[in-house]
Kinemage of the C-alpha trace (Angstrom):
@kinemage 1
@onewidth
@group {chain A} dominant
@subgroup {mainchain}
@vectorlist {calphas} color= white
{ca met a 1} P 89.839 156.820 87.668
{ca ser a 2} L 92.918 158.788 86.663
{ca ala a 3} L 96.055 157.166 85.288
{ca lys a 4} L 97.721 157.922 88.616
{ca gly a 5} L 94.878 156.224 90.473
{ca leu a 6} L 95.089 153.139 88.252
{ca leu a 7} L 98.839 152.983 88.809
{ca gly a 8} L 98.337 153.121 92.567
{ca met a 9} L 95.740 150.371 92.437
{ca ser a 10} L 98.017 148.289 90.208
{ca arg a 11} L 100.874 148.566 92.696
{ca ala a 12} L 98.564 147.605 95.548
{ca leu a 13} L 97.264 144.638 93.555
{ca his a 14} L 100.756 143.354 92.798
{ca arg a 15} L 101.516 143.345 96.539
{ca ala a 16} L 98.504 141.110 97.227
{ca arg a 17} L 99.385 137.711 98.713
{ca asp a 18} L 96.150 135.997 97.646
{ca leu a 19} L 93.054 136.566 95.557
{ca lys a 20} L 90.909 137.703 98.461
{ca gln a 21} L 93.411 140.432 99.318
{ca ala a 22} L 93.563 141.437 95.647
{ca leu a 23} L 89.792 141.811 95.552
{ca glu a 24} L 89.912 144.039 98.608
{ca cys a 25} L 92.136 146.415 96.603
{ca val a 26} L 89.706 146.243 93.672
{ca arg a 27} L 86.697 146.910 95.905
{ca asp a 28} L 88.370 149.932 97.483
{ca ala a 29} L 89.021 151.368 94.010
{ca val a 30} L 85.501 150.514 92.832
{ca arg a 31} L 83.889 152.226 95.836
{ca lys a 32} L 86.003 155.319 95.286
{ca asp a 33} L 85.421 155.776 91.538
{ca thr a 34} L 82.042 154.144 90.749
{ca arg a 35} L 78.570 153.764 92.212
{ca tyr a 36} L 79.181 150.044 92.870
{ca asp a 37} L 80.572 148.281 95.955
{ca arg a 38} L 79.950 144.569 95.284
{ca val a 39} L 82.879 142.975 93.427
{ca tyr a 40} L 83.517 139.287 92.882
{ca val a 41} L 85.072 136.813 90.468
{ca gln a 42} L 83.686 133.499 89.265
{ca leu a 43} L 86.359 130.838 88.748
{ca pro a 44} L 85.209 127.733 86.829
{ca ser a 45} L 86.654 124.351 87.789
{ca ala a 46} L 88.814 122.411 85.338
{ca asp a 47} L 85.954 120.038 84.496
{ca gly a 48} L 83.436 122.871 84.061
{ca arg a 49} L 80.977 121.287 86.501
{ca ser a 50} L 81.400 123.742 89.365
{ca met a 51} L 82.779 127.175 90.145
{ca gln a 52} L 84.325 129.135 92.972
{ca val a 53} L 83.023 132.582 93.938
{ca val a 54} L 85.519 134.942 95.578
{ca gly a 55} L 84.742 138.492 96.637
{ca tyr a 56} L 81.935 140.590 98.037
{ca val a 57} L 78.315 139.654 97.371
{ca leu a 58} L 75.013 139.724 99.213
{ca pro a 59} L 73.663 138.599 101.560
{ca asp a 60} L 77.046 137.206 102.671
{ca glu a 61} L 79.949 135.175 101.317
{ca arg a 62} L 79.080 132.018 103.269
{ca phe a 63} L 75.519 132.074 101.959
{ca val a 64} L 76.780 132.406 98.389
{ca glu a 65} L 79.196 129.476 98.770
{ca gln a 66} L 76.390 127.279 100.100
{ca gln a 67} L 74.080 128.297 97.259
{ca val a 68} L 76.759 127.694 94.620
{ca glu a 69} L 77.084 124.086 95.813
{ca thr a 70} L 73.465 123.547 94.736
{ca ile a 71} L 74.037 124.873 91.208
{ca glu a 72} L 74.787 122.279 88.548
{ca leu a 73} L 76.665 124.312 85.944
{ca asp a 74} L 76.045 121.804 83.158
{ca arg a 75} L 72.307 122.474 83.625
{ca asp a 76} L 72.532 126.258 84.003
{ca pro a 77} L 72.795 127.891 80.534
{ca phe a 78} L 72.993 131.390 82.013
{ca leu a 79} L 76.064 130.672 84.135
{ca gln a 80} L 77.612 128.737 81.266
{ca trp a 81} L 77.126 131.807 79.074
{ca val a 82} L 78.645 134.150 81.687
{ca leu a 83} L 81.676 131.909 82.245
{ca ala a 84} L 82.251 131.566 78.490
{ca leu a 85} L 82.138 135.299 77.658
{ca asp a 86} L 84.829 136.590 75.310
{ca ser a 87} L 83.971 140.283 75.689
{ca pro a 88} L 82.461 142.532 78.410
{ca arg a 89} L 78.693 142.340 78.848
{ca val a 90} L 76.178 144.308 80.904
{ca ile a 91} L 73.068 142.567 82.240
{ca ala a 92} L 70.773 145.482 83.000
{ca asp a 93} L 68.231 143.480 85.016
{ca ala a 94} L 68.761 139.776 85.711
{ca arg a 95} L 65.023 139.373 86.273
{ca leu a 96} L 64.507 140.072 82.572
{ca glu a 97} L 67.327 137.831 81.325
{ca pro a 98} L 65.733 134.884 79.452
{ca leu a 99} L 68.670 132.528 80.099
{ca ala a 100} L 68.760 133.167 83.851
{ca asp a 101} L 67.341 130.672 86.356
{ca gln a 102} L 64.874 132.946 88.124
{ca arg a 103} L 64.953 130.782 91.260
{ca gln a 104} L 68.642 131.562 91.611
{ca val a 105} L 68.065 135.235 90.764
{ca glu a 106} L 65.469 135.389 93.517
{ca ala a 107} L 67.704 133.525 96.004
{ca phe a 108} L 70.619 135.902 95.483
{ca gly a 109} L 68.560 139.035 94.757
{ca leu a 110} L 70.710 139.833 91.713
{ca arg a 111} L 69.741 142.869 89.650
{ca thr a 112} L 72.405 144.558 87.444
{ca ala a 113} L 75.683 142.814 86.607
{ca ile a 114} L 78.779 143.977 84.721
{ca cys a 115} L 80.723 140.887 83.562
{ca val a 116} L 84.252 141.283 82.176
{ca pro a 117} L 86.074 138.070 81.137
{ca met a 118} L 89.705 137.640 82.201
{ca phe a 119} L 92.382 135.560 80.489
{ca asp a 120} L 95.895 134.324 81.176
{ca gly a 121} L 97.171 134.145 77.624
{ca asp a 122} L 94.723 131.801 75.907
{ca ala a 123} L 93.611 130.227 79.191
{ca arg a 124} L 90.274 131.397 80.556
{ca ile a 125} L 90.338 132.637 84.168
{ca gly a 126} L 86.708 133.655 84.615
{ca pro a 127} L 84.790 136.936 84.764
{ca leu a 128} L 85.239 139.908 87.083
{ca asn a 129} L 81.773 141.035 88.143
{ca leu a 130} L 80.385 144.274 89.542
{ca ala a 131} L 76.786 143.852 90.616
{ca thr a 132} L 73.814 145.336 92.413
{ca phe a 133} L 71.328 143.369 94.460
{ca ala a 134} L 67.771 143.818 95.660
{ca asp a 135} L 68.645 146.505 98.222
{ca gln a 136} L 70.192 148.722 95.504
{ca gly a 137} L 67.946 147.902 92.589
{ca val a 138} L 68.794 148.266 88.901
{ca leu a 139} L 71.861 150.426 88.213
{ca glu a 140} L 73.276 150.401 84.672
{ca pro a 141} L 76.908 151.600 84.314
{ca thr a 142} L 77.991 154.709 82.516
{ca asp a 143} L 80.539 154.437 79.694
{ca asp a 144} L 83.270 155.688 82.053
{ca glu a 145} L 82.359 153.110 84.690
{ca leu a 146} L 82.401 150.313 82.139
{ca asp a 147} L 85.814 151.449 80.805
{ca phe a 148} L 87.114 151.560 84.360
{ca val a 149} L 85.954 147.987 85.101
{ca ile a 150} L 87.600 146.723 81.889
{ca gln a 151} L 90.929 148.327 82.858
{ca val a 152} L 90.704 146.902 86.377
{ca ala a 153} L 89.949 143.419 84.981
{ca ser a 154} L 93.020 143.555 82.716
{ca ile a 155} L 95.268 144.356 85.687
{ca leu a 156} L 93.565 141.803 87.931
{ca ser a 157} L 94.002 139.039 85.331
{ca val a 158} L 97.781 139.580 85.433
{ca val a 159} L 97.744 139.420 89.234
{ca ile a 160} L 95.665 136.228 89.254
{ca ala a 161} L 98.052 134.636 86.750
{ca arg a 162} L 100.956 135.540 89.047
{ca leu a 163} L 99.218 134.173 92.131
{ca arg a 164} L 98.446 130.929 90.330
{ca ala a 165} L 102.026 130.580 89.104
{ca glu a 166} L 103.340 131.206 92.614
{ca arg a 167} L 100.904 128.672 94.045
{ca ala a 168} L 101.865 126.089 91.413
{ca arg a 169} L 105.557 126.660 92.130
{ca ala a 170} L 104.989 126.390 95.893
{ca asp a 171} L 102.932 123.206 95.426
{ca leu a 172} L 105.659 121.717 93.244
{ca glu a 173} L 108.353 122.589 95.777
{ca ala a 174} L 106.239 121.097 98.560
{ca lys a 175} L 105.719 117.930 96.521
{ca val a 176} L 109.452 117.616 95.856
{ca ile a 177} L 110.268 118.078 99.549
{ca ser a 178} L 107.493 115.662 100.530
{ca ser a 179} L 108.669 113.132 97.940
{ca gln a 180} L 112.242 113.327 99.199
{ca lys a 181} L 111.071 112.986 102.793
{ca phe a 182} L 108.884 109.972 102.032
{ca glu a 183} L 111.580 108.401 99.877
{ca ala a 184} L 114.047 108.636 102.760
{ca leu a 185} L 111.423 107.351 105.195
{ca gly a 186} L 110.592 104.539 102.783
{ca arg a 187} L 114.242 103.491 102.518
{ca leu a 188} L 114.511 103.542 106.300
{ca ala a 189} L 111.327 101.491 106.662
{ca gly a 190} L 112.611 99.006 104.088
{ca glu a 191} L 115.975 98.573 105.762
{ca val a 192} L 114.396 98.226 109.200
{ca ala a 193} L 111.881 95.698 107.875
{ca his a 194} L 114.670 93.706 106.184
{ca asp a 195} L 116.632 93.354 109.434
{ca phe a 196} L 113.427 92.839 111.399
{ca asn a 197} L 112.328 89.996 109.098
{ca asn a 198} L 115.693 88.280 109.548
{ca ile a 199} L 115.199 88.360 113.326
{ca leu a 200} L 111.607 87.158 113.009
{ca leu a 201} L 112.746 84.276 110.822
{ca ala a 202} L 115.052 83.028 113.558
{ca val a 203} L 112.323 83.358 116.196
{ca leu a 204} L 109.571 81.780 114.097
{ca gly a 205} L 111.714 78.979 112.699
{ca asn a 206} L 113.211 77.939 116.014
{ca ala a 207} L 109.822 78.139 117.762
{ca glu a 208} L 108.335 75.669 115.288
{ca leu a 209} L 111.374 73.384 115.463
{ca ala a 210} L 111.166 73.425 119.258
{ca glu a 211} L 107.464 72.567 119.124
{ca glu a 212} L 108.281 69.498 117.029
{ca glu a 213} L 111.016 68.434 119.439
{ca leu a 214} L 108.901 68.831 122.566
{ca gly a 215} L 105.818 67.014 121.289
{ca ala a 216} L 103.236 67.018 124.104
{ca his a 217} L 105.379 68.974 126.564
{ca pro a 218} L 103.446 71.752 128.426
{ca ala a 219} L 105.944 74.337 127.151
{ca val a 220} L 104.568 73.849 123.618
{ca ala a 221} L 101.683 76.185 124.506
{ca tyr a 222} L 104.175 78.961 125.247
{ca leu a 223} L 105.975 78.313 121.979
{ca ala a 224} L 102.677 78.517 120.127
{ca asp a 225} L 102.093 81.961 121.661
{ca ile a 226} L 105.582 83.016 120.542
{ca arg a 227} L 104.835 81.800 117.026
{ca glu a 228} L 101.514 83.676 116.870
{ca ala a 229} L 103.108 86.890 118.163
{ca thr a 230} L 105.864 86.528 115.572
{ca leu a 231} L 103.302 86.165 112.793
{ca arg a 232} L 101.583 89.371 113.959
{ca ala a 233} L 104.938 91.143 113.934
{ca ala a 234} L 105.537 89.828 110.424
{ca ala a 235} L 102.212 91.329 109.313
{ca leu a 236} L 103.314 94.708 110.694
{ca ser a 237} L 106.596 94.363 108.819
{ca arg a 238} L 104.697 93.698 105.589
{ca arg a 239} L 102.772 96.950 106.087
{ca leu a 240} L 106.023 98.860 106.466
{ca leu a 241} L 107.343 97.238 103.302
{ca ala a 242} L 104.174 98.074 101.409
{ca phe a 243} L 104.604 101.718 102.398
{ca ser a 244} L 108.262 101.658 101.322
{ca arg a 245} L 107.379 99.938 98.000
{ca gly a 246} L 109.590 97.078 99.161
{ca gln a 247} L 106.899 94.447 99.655
{ca val a 248} L 107.606 91.210 97.827
{ca leu a 249} L 104.819 90.591 95.306
{ca ser a 250} L 103.675 87.223 93.998
{ca thr a 251} L 101.972 88.407 90.840
{ca arg a 252} L 100.016 86.568 88.198
{ca val a 253} L 97.471 87.460 85.550
{ca leu a 254} L 94.046 87.553 87.169
{ca glu a 255} L 90.581 88.976 86.750
{ca leu a 256} L 89.654 91.685 89.233
{ca asn a 257} L 85.931 90.929 89.509
{ca pro a 258} L 86.203 87.496 91.228
{ca leu a 259} L 88.750 88.939 93.644
{ca val a 260} L 86.397 91.814 94.497
{ca leu a 261} L 83.451 89.446 95.019
{ca arg a 262} L 85.480 87.249 97.351
{ca cys a 263} L 86.675 90.264 99.299
{ca val a 264} L 83.146 91.696 99.541
{ca gln a 265} L 81.958 88.460 101.164
{ca met a 266} L 84.573 88.931 103.883
{ca leu a 267} L 83.861 92.643 104.261
{ca glu a 268} L 80.115 92.184 104.716
{ca arg a 269} L 80.822 90.741 108.160
{ca leu a 270} L 82.667 93.946 109.115
{ca ile a 271} L 80.043 96.416 107.868
{ca pro a 272} L 77.392 97.596 110.390
{ca glu a 273} L 73.727 97.044 109.666
{ca gly a 274} L 73.082 100.710 108.838
{ca ile a 275} L 75.552 100.730 105.964
{ca lys a 276} L 74.675 99.307 102.551
{ca leu a 277} L 77.547 97.708 100.580
{ca val a 278} L 76.842 97.669 96.832
{ca ser a 279} L 79.090 96.322 94.082
{ca thr a 280} L 78.641 97.069 90.385
{ca leu a 281} L 81.186 95.063 88.425
{ca ser a 282} L 81.449 95.452 84.666
{ca pro a 283} L 81.461 92.065 82.876
{ca gln a 284} L 83.917 93.602 80.402
{ca ala a 285} L 86.491 94.469 83.096
{ca gly a 286} L 89.771 93.036 81.820
{ca ser a 287} L 92.668 91.162 83.387
{ca ile a 288} L 95.540 92.661 85.350
{ca gln a 289} L 98.963 91.526 86.523
{ca gly a 290} L 98.714 91.543 90.297
{ca asp a 291} L 99.281 89.998 93.682
{ca pro a 292} L 95.865 88.796 94.938
{ca gly a 293} L 96.768 89.208 98.607
{ca gln a 294} L 97.965 92.775 98.141
{ca leu a 295} L 94.949 93.699 96.007
{ca asp a 296} L 92.732 92.359 98.797
{ca gln a 297} L 94.576 94.735 101.131
{ca ile a 298} L 93.766 97.705 98.869
{ca leu a 299} L 90.049 96.962 98.815
{ca met a 300} L 89.879 96.112 102.524
{ca asn a 301} L 91.546 99.386 103.536
{ca leu a 302} L 89.415 101.539 101.225
{ca val a 303} L 86.113 99.949 102.260
{ca leu a 304} L 86.908 100.068 105.983
{ca asn a 305} L 87.914 103.735 105.644
{ca ala a 306} L 84.585 104.374 103.910
{ca arg a 307} L 82.807 102.556 106.738
{ca asp a 308} L 84.476 104.837 109.301
{ca ala a 309} L 83.295 107.882 107.320
{ca leu a 310} L 79.663 106.762 107.809
{ca pro a 311} L 79.036 107.027 111.575
{ca arg a 312} L 75.305 107.591 110.966
{ca gly a 313} L 74.980 105.001 108.203
{ca gly a 314} L 74.852 105.335 104.442
{ca ser a 315} L 76.136 103.402 101.454
{ca ile a 316} L 79.438 102.216 99.994
{ca his a 317} L 79.664 101.471 96.271
{ca ile a 318} L 82.391 99.317 94.723
{ca asp a 319} L 82.717 99.524 90.942
{ca thr a 320} L 85.000 98.047 88.286
{ca arg a 321} L 85.298 98.909 84.592
{ca asn a 322} L 87.830 99.370 81.820
{ca val a 323} L 89.031 102.919 81.166
{ca arg a 324} L 91.363 104.610 78.720
{ca val a 325} L 93.667 107.250 80.205
{ca asp a 326} L 94.429 109.979 77.658
{ca glu a 327} L 96.874 112.874 77.551
{ca thr a 328} L 94.319 115.263 79.076
{ca phe a 329} L 93.974 113.083 82.163
{ca val a 330} L 97.764 112.686 82.403
{ca ala a 331} L 98.209 116.461 82.320
{ca asn a 332} L 96.093 116.818 85.478
{ca his a 333} L 97.340 113.750 87.371
{ca ser a 334} L 101.004 113.181 88.138
{ca asn a 335} L 102.657 109.743 88.132
{ca val a 336} L 100.243 108.166 85.666
{ca leu a 337} L 100.947 107.156 82.068
{ca pro a 338} L 98.469 107.103 79.169
{ca gly a 339} L 97.066 103.698 78.326
{ca ser a 340} L 94.378 101.142 79.172
{ca tyr a 341} L 93.505 100.427 82.790
{ca val a 342} L 91.046 98.489 84.897
{ca leu a 343} L 89.444 100.983 87.270
{ca leu a 344} L 88.491 99.943 90.808
{ca ser a 345} L 86.524 102.661 92.591
{ca val a 346} L 85.176 102.835 96.145
{ca thr a 347} L 82.611 105.572 96.831
{ca asp a 348} L 80.829 106.525 100.053
{ca asp a 349} L 78.225 109.190 100.826
{ca gly a 350} L 79.752 110.009 104.183
{ca glu a 351} L 81.438 112.965 105.825
{ca gly a 352} L 83.876 113.743 103.021
{ca met a 353} L 87.161 115.639 103.273
{ca asp a 354} L 88.280 119.201 102.765
{ca ala a 355} L 91.088 120.127 100.357
{ca asp a 356} L 93.772 120.275 103.070
{ca thr a 357} L 92.937 116.760 104.258
{ca gln a 358} L 92.972 115.433 100.684
{ca arg a 359} L 96.440 116.871 100.125
{ca arg a 360} L 97.757 114.902 103.127
{ca ile a 361} L 95.607 111.786 102.908
{ca phe a 362} L 98.403 109.488 101.666
{ca glu a 363} L 101.042 110.760 104.090
{ca pro a 364} L 102.257 108.040 106.476
{ca phe a 365} L 100.977 108.455 110.037
{ca phe a 366} L 98.502 111.177 109.010
{ca thr a 367} L 95.021 110.331 110.259
{ca thr a 368} L 91.797 112.106 111.147
{ca lys a 369} L 90.851 109.270 113.508
{ca ser a 370} L 91.603 108.964 117.209
{ca glu a 371} L 94.744 107.098 118.305
{ca glu a 372} L 92.821 103.968 119.244
{ca his a 373} L 91.081 103.844 115.837
{ca gly a 374} L 93.804 104.691 113.338
{ca ser a 375} L 97.564 104.486 112.863
{ca gly a 376} L 97.700 106.648 109.733
{ca leu a 377} L 99.380 103.889 107.720
{ca gly a 378} L 96.345 102.481 105.903
{ca leu a 379} L 96.185 104.786 102.878
{ca ser a 380} L 99.958 105.156 102.587
{ca val a 381} L 100.102 101.348 102.417
{ca val a 382} L 97.385 101.383 99.733
{ca gln a 383} L 99.335 103.938 97.712
{ca gly a 384} L 102.496 101.827 98.101
{ca ile a 385} L 100.770 98.682 96.831
{ca val a 386} L 99.186 100.549 93.914
{ca ser a 387} L 102.573 102.003 93.000
{ca gln a 388} L 104.176 98.543 93.037
{ca his a 389} L 101.493 97.411 90.591
{ca ser a 390} L 102.464 100.309 88.256
{ca gly a 391} L 99.075 101.842 88.976
{ca his a 392} L 97.682 105.181 90.119
{ca ile a 393} L 95.254 106.201 92.877
{ca his a 394} L 93.159 109.369 92.844
{ca val a 395} L 90.759 110.728 95.466
{ca tyr a 396} L 87.871 113.152 95.001
{ca ser a 397} L 85.941 114.380 98.014
{ca glu a 398} L 83.921 117.302 99.344
{ca pro a 399} L 82.866 117.954 102.961
{ca gly a 400} L 79.430 116.520 103.543
{ca leu a 401} L 79.249 114.925 100.088
{ca gly a 402} L 81.340 111.787 100.563
{ca ser a 403} L 84.514 110.514 98.927
{ca thr a 404} L 85.551 108.476 95.903
{ca phe a 405} L 88.857 106.627 95.659
{ca lys a 406} L 89.788 105.494 92.157
{ca val a 407} L 92.518 102.892 91.655
{ca tyr a 408} L 93.861 102.550 88.096
{ca leu a 409} L 95.590 99.193 87.453
{ca pro a 410} L 97.240 98.573 84.061
{ca leu a 411} L 95.205 96.311 81.794
{ca ser a 412} L 97.055 93.071 80.962
{ca glu a 413} L 97.314 91.960 77.349
{ca gln a 414} L 96.796 88.389 78.554
{ca arg a 415} L 93.556 86.944 79.785
{ca ala a 416} L 93.524 85.125 83.086
{ca asp a 417} L 92.135 82.053 81.285
{ca asp a 418} L 95.157 82.028 78.970
{ca val a 419} L 97.633 81.699 81.816
{ca gly a 420} L 98.480 78.134 82.749
{ca asn a 421} L 97.904 77.078 86.335
{ca leu a 422} L 100.979 76.996 88.482
{ca leu a 423} L 102.308 73.519 89.127
{ca val a 424} L 101.100 72.586 92.590
{ca ile a 425} L 102.869 69.616 94.143
{ca arg a 426} L 101.826 68.205 97.478
{ca pro a 427} L 104.661 65.789 98.204
{ca glu a 428} L 104.068 63.127 100.818
{ca lys a 429} L 107.595 63.715 102.089
{ca leu a 430} L 108.924 67.211 102.693
{ca gly a 431} L 112.555 66.231 103.254
{ca gly a 432} L 115.245 64.887 100.938
{ca thr a 433} L 118.955 64.194 100.560
{ca glu a 434} L 119.838 66.720 97.841
{ca arg a 435} L 122.796 69.039 98.200
{ca ile a 436} L 121.769 72.631 98.949
{ca leu a 437} L 124.006 75.682 98.923
{ca leu a 438} L 122.680 78.059 101.618
{ca val a 439} L 123.879 81.671 101.370
{ca asp a 440} L 123.035 84.450 103.835
{ca asp a 441} L 125.258 87.046 105.460
{ca ala a 442} L 123.085 87.125 108.623
{ca glu a 443} L 124.430 84.375 110.868
{ca his a 444} L 121.270 83.839 112.927
{ca val a 445} L 119.280 83.389 109.702
{ca arg a 446} L 121.819 81.025 108.168
{ca val a 447} L 122.078 78.902 111.324
{ca thr a 448} L 118.278 78.668 111.664
{ca val a 449} L 117.650 77.773 108.018
{ca ala a 450} L 120.508 75.232 108.011
{ca arg a 451} L 118.924 73.616 111.063
{ca met a 452} L 115.603 73.356 109.229
{ca leu a 453} L 117.254 71.738 106.205
{ca arg a 454} L 119.457 69.264 108.048
{ca arg a 455} L 116.546 68.070 110.199
{ca ala a 456} L 114.765 67.247 106.916
{ca gly a 457} L 117.746 65.189 105.661
{ca tyr a 458} L 119.304 67.623 103.187
{ca gln a 459} L 123.062 68.051 102.707
{ca val a 460} L 123.787 71.701 103.461
{ca val a 461} L 126.766 73.762 102.340
{ca glu a 462} L 126.792 77.122 104.121
{ca ala a 463} L 128.297 80.327 102.722
{ca val a 464} L 128.509 83.658 104.548
{ca gly a 465} L 128.060 85.661 101.353
{ca gly a 466} L 128.071 85.591 97.578
{ca gly a 467} L 131.857 85.772 97.326
{ca gln a 468} L 132.334 82.627 99.407
{ca ala a 469} L 129.533 80.846 97.545
{ca leu a 470} L 131.253 81.477 94.204
{ca arg a 471} L 134.281 79.548 95.456
{ca glu a 472} L 132.174 76.390 95.779
{ca arg a 473} L 133.268 73.933 93.062
{ca glu a 474} L 131.269 70.808 93.879
{ca arg a 475} L 127.930 70.776 92.116
{ca val a 476} L 124.768 71.528 94.145
{ca asp a 477} L 121.161 70.663 93.375
{ca leu a 478} L 119.671 73.905 94.644
{ca leu a 479} L 120.852 77.383 95.581
{ca leu a 480} L 118.967 78.910 98.522
{ca thr a 481} L 120.181 82.507 98.823
{ca asp a 482} L 119.276 85.820 100.353
{ca ile a 483} L 118.984 88.663 97.846
{ca ala a 484} L 120.285 91.703 99.717
{ca met a 485} L 123.940 90.952 100.540
{ca pro a 486} L 127.136 93.039 100.366
{ca glu a 487} L 129.684 92.529 97.588
{ca val a 488} L 127.833 89.877 95.528
{ca asp a 489} L 124.031 89.990 95.840
{ca gly a 490} L 121.775 86.964 95.506
{ca leu a 491} L 120.614 87.753 91.969
{ca ser a 492} L 124.149 88.083 90.635
{ca leu a 493} L 125.170 84.921 92.476
{ca ala a 494} L 122.266 82.935 91.006
{ca ala a 495} L 123.073 84.165 87.492
{ca glu a 496} L 126.715 83.089 87.835
{ca leu a 497} L 126.037 79.662 89.340
{ca thr a 498} L 123.265 78.741 86.898
{ca thr a 499} L 125.768 79.385 84.122
{ca arg a 500} L 128.145 76.968 85.852
{ca trp a 501} L 125.412 74.368 86.650
{ca pro a 502} L 122.495 74.914 84.217
{ca asp a 503} L 120.187 72.341 85.838
{ca met a 504} L 120.632 73.771 89.356
{ca arg a 505} L 117.401 75.081 90.907
{ca val a 506} L 117.252 78.473 92.612
{ca leu a 507} L 115.089 79.709 95.474
{ca leu a 508} L 115.546 83.312 96.580
{ca met a 509} L 114.956 84.407 100.163
{ca thr a 510} L 114.019 87.997 100.881
{ca gly a 511} L 112.264 90.224 103.357
{ca tyr a 512} L 112.799 93.332 101.258
{ca ala a 513} L 112.284 93.390 97.508
{ca pro a 514} L 114.678 95.386 95.358
{ca ser a 515} L 113.193 96.745 92.156
{ca arg a 516} L 114.871 94.004 90.085
{ca leu a 517} L 113.007 91.168 91.829
{ca gly a 518} L 110.035 91.390 89.512
{ca gln a 519} L 112.315 91.010 86.482
{ca val a 520} L 113.939 87.652 87.367
{ca lys a 521} L 112.813 84.128 86.517
{ca trp a 522} L 113.550 82.443 89.845
{ca pro a 523} L 110.926 81.859 92.538
{ca his a 524} L 111.245 83.432 95.967
{ca ile a 525} L 110.120 82.829 99.531
{ca thr a 526} L 109.356 85.748 101.795
{ca lys a 527} L 110.928 86.098 105.213
{ca pro a 528} L 109.918 85.235 107.832
{ca phe a 529} L 108.820 81.719 106.884
{ca thr a 530} L 108.212 78.523 108.827
{ca pro a 531} L 110.137 75.260 108.308
{ca thr a 532} L 107.027 73.727 106.724
{ca gln a 533} L 106.674 76.575 104.213
{ca leu a 534} L 110.332 76.353 103.236
{ca leu a 535} L 110.442 72.568 102.932
{ca leu a 536} L 107.264 72.481 100.863
{ca gln a 537} L 108.587 75.026 98.376
{ca leu a 538} L 111.977 73.302 98.180
{ca arg a 539} L 110.429 69.914 97.581
{ca thr a 540} L 108.160 71.354 94.900
{ca leu a 541} L 111.139 72.822 93.027
{ca leu a 542} L 113.327 69.733 93.369
{ca asp a 543} L 110.596 67.288 92.389
{ca ala a 544} L 109.821 69.364 89.297
{ca ala a 545} L 113.505 69.038 88.329
{ca thr a 546} L 113.804 65.273 88.943
{ca gly a 547} L 110.387 64.101 87.805
{ca gly a 548} L 109.224 63.473 91.368
{ca gln a 549} L 112.153 61.307 92.543
{ca val a 550} L 112.853 62.502 96.073
{ca gly a 551} L 116.462 62.593 97.195
{ca his a 552} L 118.200 62.764 93.807
{ca ser a 553} L 121.734 64.170 93.946
{ca ser a 554} L 124.911 63.853 91.940
């Protein structure tokens, strides 16, 4: 090809919007100036275990893609050699090539191949190939044809580097936009759940108080229905909070294996007979800092999703082991830090997912299921819980080959056995006469909680917010405060009042956890709660302070 022809091809290549269009330009040039008309590139995957073939080969592109799926590159020395070339090579007749797998040569009908490696700086792209197949026979290139292919490959490598840079930039922009969108949606979900939990607290608390008042009255059955409906609404609220990363966690150091075994026992009842549930748990799997209930939710969602991907039966494997995340892994996975992790993986051999589905799999409300079988919140909730545990989740899947979800949870330096059991007090009496400072800016919450406390015998001092509470000068035995309040929040209020009264106990109330909640020393109770739950936790705290003497106050 003349210099003018190469310039024209170069200009056409630089206008290409994708690799397939670029290869159309290359094929047109190849057909015009050589005896060849089959042009393709082989693009190795990052892990070197597979490759993508793009271009024009026989018998057709779809056939080639299907055949490539059956090739294990780590067991094919010929393809490894081709992908690792540092200089152009001509394979005169693939049937005579000692490294070539002759079954693959026969399947594709490959005869002559011109392989020219392409690079983006020091990074290997893969070879540009011109080839003949069984219908054309052996056709070795002339020196001019080989020079032409080398020049084309040098231009194409620049174009591929540009296309990849543009794709990376577009992906990054899409991720930023998606992150901003989900962050805004998460804040909205958190705020809605906070207000919703306050309303549910009033409904749930008053329903239980009314049940106690009415005793054997027939209306108690209606109140019980109200209470059950409220608890279901509270569960929905918790899912919203998990998505928004605002779920309140009750974390402790625990071993993952016993939790998985307990969860598997529950899941076995939900798995159809045609699906085999297998768990392989490493005895060396270490301890993690986690909320057992939320970790159960992760495993339940992942296993049930795997079940739904196996309509004709199959197997689900649950595995745990310790792993070390290095800088190489971090470079290919965003939002994960190097270090030691306990890996929880759930693998199925079901339908699998294509790349587009995998890119959207953690989006809220995105689902491949019908409306009656999926809300699209399950995996976004899983990702939210994993994020709150400072972990990372990664999915690998291929259509027809199943899916693997890997959850990386930071390894704790403590062992679960080294952590003392929490003090569990089961007081015979839930009430008392202590003086409690109750602070909440939501009137319906404050009125309901005050009613719970006074019915149990406590002295209650109510404050609309943190500012009013700080004006209280008479000592109190316990501060019961909401966290999210205007002006002075619950954490700041607790810090100030414990300085004033060092032996005062603190119990935080929240339906939405700010990021600082995990950094404070005071216990919390999650809205909505029942009178019994509140009184039990109060009595536990107060008895621990007074050595078990109920009703102490000064």
